[in-house]
C-alpha positions as CSV (number, residue, x, y, z in Angstrom):
1,X,38.7,18.8,8.6
2,X,35.1,19.3,9.8
3,X,34.0,19.4,6.2
4,X,34.2,15.6,5.9
5,X,31.6,15.4,8.7
6,X,29.4,18.2,7.3
7,X,29.4,17.1,3.7
8,X,26.8,14.2,4.0
9,X,24.4,16.6,5.7
10,X,25.0,19.3,3.1
11,X,24.6,16.8,0.3
12,X,21.2,15.7,1.7
13,X,20.0,19.2,0.8
14,X,19.1,20.4,-2.6
15,X,22.3,21.6,-4.3
16,X,21.4,25.3,-4.4
17,X,20.2,25.3,-0.8
18,X,23.3,23.5,0.3
19,X,25.4,26.2,-1.4
20,X,23.6,28.9,0.5
21,X,23.8,27.0,3.8
22,X,27.5,26.2,3.3
23,X,28.4,29.9,2.7
24,X,26.3,31.0,5.7
25,X,28.0,28.5,8.0
26,X,31.4,29.4,6.7
27,X,30.7,33.0,7.3
28,X,29.7,32.3,10.9
29,X,32.7,30.1,11.5
30,X,35.0,32.8,10.1
31,X,33.5,35.4,12.5
32,X,34.1,32.9,15.4
33,X,37.7,32.5,14.2
34,X,37.4,28.7,13.7
35,X,37.6,28.3,9.9
36,X,41.0,29.8,9.2
37,X,43.5,27.5,7.5
38,X,47.2,28.2,7.4
39,X,48.8,27.5,4.0
40,X,52.5,27.4,3.4
41,X,53.5,30.5,1.4
42,X,54.5,29.8,-2.2
43,X,54.6,33.2,-3.8
44,X,54.1,33.4,-7.5
45,X,54.5,36.6,-9.6
46,X,52.0,36.7,-12.5
47,X,50.5,39.6,-14.5
48,X,52.7,41.8,-12.4
49,X,51.0,40.7,-9.2
50,X,52.6,38.7,-6.4
51,X,50.2,35.9,-5.4
52,X,50.9,34.3,-2.0
53,X,50.3,30.9,-3.5
54,X,49.1,29.7,-6.9
55,X,45.7,28.2,-5.9
56,X,42.6,30.4,-6.3
57,X,38.9,30.1,-6.0
58,X,37.1,30.2,-9.4
59,X,34.2,32.5,-10.0
60,X,30.7,31.3,-9.4
61,X,30.8,30.3,-5.7
62,X,30.5,33.9,-4.4
63,X,28.7,35.7,-7.2
64,X,28.1,38.9,-5.3
65,X,31.3,39.1,-3.2
66,X,29.3,38.7,0.0
67,X,31.7,36.1,1.5
68,X,35.1,37.3,0.5
69,X,36.6,37.4,4.0
70,X,35.3,33.9,4.9
71,X,36.6,32.3,1.7
72,X,39.9,34.1,1.8
73,X,40.4,32.8,5.3
74,X,40.6,29.2,4.0
75,X,44.0,29.9,2.5
76,X,43.3,30.7,-1.2
77,X,46.1,32.5,-2.9
78,X,43.4,34.6,-4.6
79,X,39.7,34.8,-4.8
80,X,37.6,35.5,-7.9
81,X,34.0,36.7,-7.4
82,X,31.1,37.1,-9.9
83,X,30.1,36.6,-12.6
84,X,28.5,40.1,-12.2
85,X,26.3,42.0,-14.7
86,X,25.4,45.7,-14.9
87,X,21.9,45.1,-13.6
88,X,20.6,42.6,-11.1
89,X,19.0,39.5,-12.6
90,X,17.4,36.3,-11.2
91,X,19.1,33.9,-13.6
92,X,17.4,30.7,-14.9
93,X,14.4,29.0,-13.3
94,X,15.1,26.5,-10.4
95,X,16.2,23.8,-10.1
96,X,19.4,24.7,-11.9
97,X,22.2,22.8,-10.1
98,X,22.5,19.0,-10.2
99,X,25.1,16.8,-8.5
100,X,26.5,13.7,-10.2
101,X,28.4,12.3,-7.2
102,X,29.4,9.1,-8.9
103,X,31.5,11.2,-11.4
104,X,32.4,13.9,-8.8
105,X,30.7,16.4,-11.1
106,X,28.1,19.1,-11.2
107,X,25.8,20.4,-13.9
108,X,24.6,24.0,-13.5
109,X,22.5,26.3,-15.6
110,X,22.5,29.3,-13.1
111,X,22.5,32.0,-15.8
112,X,24.5,34.8,-14.1
113,X,22.1,35.2,-11.2
114,X,23.5,38.2,-9.2
115,X,22.6,41.4,-7.4
116,X,24.2,43.7,-10.0
117,X,27.6,45.4,-10.1
118,X,26.7,48.2,-7.8
119,X,25.8,45.8,-4.9
120,X,29.0,43.8,-5.6
121,X,31.1,47.0,-5.2
122,X,29.4,47.7,-1.9
123,X,30.2,44.2,-0.7
124,X,33.8,44.5,-1.8
125,X,34.1,47.9,0.0
126,X,32.7,46.3,3.2
127,X,35.2,43.3,3.1
128,X,38.4,43.5,5.1
129,X,40.4,41.3,2.7
130,X,43.5,43.0,1.3
131,X,44.7,40.1,-0.9
132,X,44.3,39.3,-4.6
133,X,40.7,39.7,-5.7
134,X,39.5,38.9,-9.2
135,X,36.2,40.3,-10.4
136,X,34.5,38.3,-13.2
137,X,32.2,40.4,-15.5
138,X,29.4,39.4,-17.9
139,X,26.4,40.7,-19.8
140,X,22.7,40.8,-18.8
141,X,20.6,38.1,-20.3
142,X,18.3,40.6,-22.0
143,X,21.1,42.6,-23.6
144,X,21.3,41.6,-27.2
145,X,24.6,39.8,-27.9
146,X,25.5,42.4,-30.6
147,X,25.4,45.0,-27.8
148,X,27.3,42.9,-25.3
149,X,30.4,45.1,-25.4
150,X,28.5,47.9,-23.7
151,X,27.6,45.7,-20.7
152,X,31.2,44.6,-20.3
153,X,32.4,48.2,-20.5
154,X,29.9,49.3,-17.8
155,X,31.2,46.5,-15.5
156,X,34.9,47.1,-16.3
157,X,34.5,50.9,-15.5
158,X,32.7,50.3,-12.2
159,X,34.9,47.5,-10.8
160,X,38.2,48.7,-12.1
161,X,39.3,50.4,-8.9
162,X,38.3,47.5,-6.7
163,X,39.8,44.5,-8.6
164,X,43.3,43.1,-8.6
165,X,42.4,41.8,-12.1
166,X,39.2,41.7,-14.1
167,X,37.9,38.6,-15.9
168,X,35.8,38.9,-19.1
169,X,33.5,35.9,-19.1
170,X,32.3,35.0,-22.6
171,X,32.2,31.3,-22.0
172,X,29.2,30.4,-19.9
173,X,26.8,28.1,-21.7
174,X,23.9,29.4,-19.7
175,X,23.4,32.8,-21.3
176,X,22.0,32.6,-24.8
177,X,24.5,33.3,-27.6
178,X,27.2,34.3,-25.1
179,X,29.8,31.8,-26.5
180,X,29.4,33.4,-29.9
181,X,31.6,36.2,-28.5
182,X,34.5,33.7,-28.6
183,X,34.9,33.9,-32.4
184,X,35.3,36.2,-35.4
185,X,34.6,39.9,-35.4
186,X,32.7,39.8,-32.2
187,X,35.8,38.8,-30.2
188,X,38.0,41.3,-32.0
189,X,35.6,44.1,-31.3
190,X,35.2,43.1,-27.7
191,X,38.9,42.8,-26.9
192,X,39.9,45.9,-28.8
193,X,37.3,48.0,-27.1
194,X,38.0,46.7,-23.6
195,X,41.8,46.9,-24.0
196,X,41.4,50.6,-25.1
197,X,39.2,51.3,-22.1
198,X,41.5,49.4,-19.7
199,X,44.5,51.6,-20.7
200,X,42.4,54.8,-20.3
201,X,41.3,53.7,-16.8
202,X,45.0,52.9,-16.0
203,X,45.9,56.4,-16.9
204,X,43.0,57.9,-15.1
205,X,43.6,56.0,-11.8
206,X,47.4,55.8,-12.2
207,X,47.0,52.0,-11.5
208,X,47.1,49.2,-14.0
209,X,44.6,46.4,-13.5
210,X,45.2,43.3,-15.7
211,X,42.5,42.1,-18.1
212,X,41.8,38.4,-18.3
213,X,39.6,36.4,-20.7
214,X,37.7,33.2,-19.7
215,X,37.0,30.6,-22.4
216,X,35.1,27.4,-22.8
217,X,36.6,23.9,-23.2
218,X,34.4,23.2,-26.2
219,X,36.8,24.8,-28.7
220,X,38.3,23.5,-31.9
221,X,42.0,23.9,-32.7
222,X,41.1,26.6,-35.1
223,X,39.2,28.4,-32.4
224,X,42.1,28.1,-30.0
225,X,44.5,29.4,-32.6
226,X,42.3,32.4,-33.4
227,X,41.6,33.3,-29.8
228,X,45.3,33.1,-29.0
229,X,46.1,35.4,-31.9
230,X,43.6,38.0,-30.6
231,X,45.0,37.8,-27.1
232,X,48.5,38.5,-28.4
233,X,47.3,41.3,-30.8
234,X,45.5,43.2,-28.1
235,X,48.0,42.4,-25.3
236,X,45.4,40.8,-23.0
237,X,47.1,40.0,-19.7
238,X,45.7,36.6,-18.9
239,X,43.5,33.6,-20.0
240,X,41.4,31.3,-17.8
241,X,41.2,27.9,-19.3
242,X,38.3,26.7,-18.9
243,X,34.7,27.2,-18.0
244,X,32.2,24.3,-17.9
245,X,31.6,21.9,-20.9
246,X,28.5,21.1,-22.9
247,X,29.9,17.6,-23.4
248,X,28.5,14.7,-21.4
249,X,31.5,12.4,-22.0
250,X,32.1,10.5,-18.8
251,X,28.7,10.9,-17.3
252,X,26.5,9.0,-19.8
253,X,23.6,7.2,-18.2
254,X,24.1,8.9,-14.8
255,X,21.1,10.5,-13.0
256,X,20.8,14.2,-14.2
257,X,23.3,13.7,-17.0
258,X,20.7,14.8,-19.5
259,X,20.0,18.1,-17.7
260,X,20.8,21.3,-19.7
261,X,23.8,23.3,-18.5
262,X,27.5,23.2,-18.1
263,X,29.3,20.2,-16.7
264,X,32.1,20.7,-14.2
265,X,34.3,18.5,-12.1
266,X,36.3,15.3,-12.9
267,X,34.8,14.7,-16.3
268,X,36.0,18.0,-17.7
269,X,39.6,17.5,-16.5
270,X,41.1,16.0,-19.7
271,X,39.3,18.3,-22.1
272,X,40.2,21.5,-20.2
273,X,43.8,20.4,-19.7
274,X,44.2,19.6,-23.4
275,X,42.8,23.0,-24.2
276,X,45.2,24.6,-21.8
277,X,48.1,22.8,-23.4
278,X,47.1,24.0,-26.8
279,X,46.8,27.6,-25.7
280,X,50.2,27.3,-24.0
281,X,51.8,26.3,-27.3
282,X,50.3,29.2,-29.2
283,X,50.8,31.9,-26.5
284,X,54.4,30.9,-25.7
285,X,54.4,32.4,-22.2
286,X,53.3,35.8,-23.5
287,X,49.9,35.6,-21.7
288,X,49.4,34.4,-18.2
289,X,47.5,31.1,-18.0
290,X,45.1,30.1,-15.2
291,X,44.1,26.4,-15.3
292,X,40.7,25.4,-14.1
293,X,38.5,22.4,-14.7
294,X,38.4,19.0,-12.9
295,X,41.0,19.6,-10.2
296,X,40.1,17.2,-7.3
297,X,43.6,16.5,-6.0
298,X,47.0,18.0,-5.9
299,X,48.3,15.8,-8.7
300,X,45.7,17.4,-11.0
301,X,46.8,20.9,-10.1
302,X,50.4,19.7,-11.0
303,X,49.1,18.4,-14.3
304,X,47.6,21.9,-15.1
305,X,51.0,23.4,-14.2
306,X,52.8,21.0,-16.5
307,X,50.3,21.9,-19.3
308,X,51.3,25.5,-19.0
309,X,49.3,27.0,-16.1
310,X,50.9,29.8,-14.0
311,X,48.1,29.6,-11.5
312,X,45.1,27.3,-11.0
313,X,41.6,27.6,-9.7
314,X,39.2,25.2,-8.0
315,X,35.4,25.1,-7.6
316,X,33.7,21.7,-8.0
317,X,36.6,19.9,-6.4
318,X,36.2,22.3,-3.5
319,X,32.5,21.3,-3.2
320,X,33.4,17.6,-3.1
321,X,36.6,17.8,-1.0
322,X,36.4,21.0,1.0
323,X,39.2,23.2,2.2
324,X,41.7,20.4,2.5
325,X,42.0,20.5,-1.3
326,X,43.5,24.0,-1.2
327,X,46.4,22.8,1.0
328,X,46.8,19.6,-1.1
329,X,47.2,21.6,-4.3
330,X,49.5,24.2,-2.9
331,X,51.8,21.6,-1.4
332,X,51.9,19.6,-4.6
333,X,52.6,22.5,-6.9
334,X,56.1,23.7,-7.6
335,X,57.0,27.3,-7.8
336,X,59.7,28.2,-10.4
């Protein structure tokens, strides 16, 4: 596709600038009707939703839901936007994205930069897309972690009627203490409160919107077992495995490898897939699993599926390979 020609030019720009330019160009191409990609239908029913194919876009690329139509036109089976917070915030100081092309990896420390949940809703309302839309929610950086549940509740209540499913992001390494919500009483309180509110909202709107948790790959087996038990106890609908890693395995001595932030791309594949496999064992098909982390070719999407994923998502592989990766993954995956 044209992306192979455009990539060298985009990679000559600073990563965050390239991100902005790419989305702007994609939006223009979409409006001209020259970016659409036809993907063979491979319907998958998951969380009570029929997905046209099992390959989705992970959260983070379109934080504010400003490019939903353009991204959906590339053939994704579903698009996840966010992470969004109750109030707008600038995120961490720039530069905050670093490419490691030798490893097909990226390090980012964006810090939930976004325009706030109200603006995201306006963008969703303006989009023409009628497909499967996930909305990923988080907490503001200046909200104390002990009060995090209130931020998640605000976002859940506001996005509920606009989302096909809602993802609770407690796994970004770039918001101080956020990952502490993955353990102990903090996780129990969060899931119990959000599940209760989800059921109330389902009754209020006469429409059930699945609740999904997103976790980090930097978990011990005890962590995984505990999180799995909480998912089952509170009947959480899905789990996204995984976010970025704090590990630098596989990128040692590369330029930018010592930058703070989460590492994504090829080096996280094995760690995230092992995490997925462990969760699959404990959850025993009672919670939908979405595999993400290091998918750069169809064979890796298949490996996620074999490890227990019902669906997969791509992000860094999409940056390196472009829209062809979507087709490659869909064609490689089997639908049972």
